[in-house]
C-alpha positions, 0 to 999 in steps of 0.5 A: 542474489540476496539471502531470502528474508526469514519474515515478510511484513505485510501491510494490509490496505484492503479497507482503505484502498478497496472502499475508495474505488467501489462505485456503490456505497458500502455500509459503515457496518460492513467496513467495520466488519471487514477490518475486525475480520482482518484483525483476526488473521494474524496481520499486524498492520491494517490501513483502515481508512482514508481521511481525504476529500470526500467530494473526490473520494466519497467512499470514505465520507464515513471515515470517522464513523468507521474508526469510532466503530471498530474494536482494535485487536492487541498487537495490530497497528491501524493507520489512516491515509492522509495527504494534507493538513486537514486530513492529518488533523482528522487522523490525529483525533483518533491517535489513541486508536490509530498510529499516525506517522508521516511521509514525503510523497512524490511521483516519478512521473511528471504526467501523473503528478499533473493528473493526480495533483494538478501540480508540476513536480517542482510544485509538488516538492515545495508542497511536500516541504510545507507538508513535512514541516507541518507534520513534524510541528504536530509531533508526527514523525516523518520517516518514509519517502514514497514514490508513486509511478515508480515503474511506469505511467499511463500518462508518461510511459516508461519510468527509468531507474534514474527517474526513481533515484532523482525523485528519491534524492528530492525526497531526501533533500526535503527530509534534510531541510525539514529535519525528517528522519527517513527509515524506509523508501516505498516504491509504488507500481501505481499503474501496473507497469512493473515486470521482474526485470524492471523490479530488479533494475530499479531496486538495484539502482536505489540500493547502489545509491542508498545501500542500507535503506530498507525498501517496501513495495506497493504492487498493483496487479493491473497486468497480472504481474504482481506475484511475479514481481513480488517473487523477484523482489523477495529473492532480492531480500525485500521484506515489506509489501503493501497488499489488499485482501481479495485484490480489493481496490485500485487507483481512481486517478490512473485512467483504468477504471476496470483495472485490478487493485493491489497484489492480493494479500492471500496470494502474497502469503501463499507465495511466502509460505511456499518459499519457506518464509513466515508472515504470521498470517493464518492463510485459510482464515485470510481466504475466508476474509477474502470471500467476506470482502467479495460478499461485501462489495457484491462482485467477483474480486481478482483473487484466484485463491479465494475461489481455489483455496490454499494448497495446505487445505488440499494437502491435509485432505490428501493426507 
């Protein structure tokens, strides 16, 4: 077992991930309200929007208006998601307000690649070569390899650690060919197939090949295992996670429209606090923001903590 990290870095994706999948239109002002509220919780990284095809993801048709409208807080890094040259150009228009970095994005599942991107894996590798070169030509650093469906796939079934290692090798080959300097791997449980033993085996296989490369996790709570998976990963020394306030969001291409979204930010913070690990986040404030998010979307969110309250709140009452 690795030493526990002293600090866990949380990348909040609630606005981007949440509003991309909500069926009803969310007013631009409410999106801005949530971003600004999250900015006051102690979070240092917020993915604020998605610069994607508005026909496929109409929930982010107002991306530019949202970025223009919110007031950034000092010390908080704001990013926007993009997948192609058009999306990158839209993001770069706000480079003073957004931090724009690139990634090599691959999928460990051929089935999900076909469903999500309508490409074979090899076609996606070739597309990523071109996209990485384009990002670098725009002066955008490409410093991350992301692997979707790294623990299992609704369309293909089980994904092995060897599948993930092969996918990362393809990503590293792209980086070598294009001159990208990779600083971190991001493994995504896109469809909620991970359980703690899968987390342990996959992280172990990746570290065996690249022992010095930091790993971040993007965990979905589709089957209620996200906190257990985070706990296992933290015990292995993983110190960076994506999460969403209230458990907002989900993957619109995963074939499970009612599935829960990412690991809830407040539940991840509670886990870290109870393990004696710092996150820099004010948990009680964050819980209030989770309640705001639930009010904005107009339905109950997956988070239990926004209804139960933090343990420290009850400790204070008991004292």
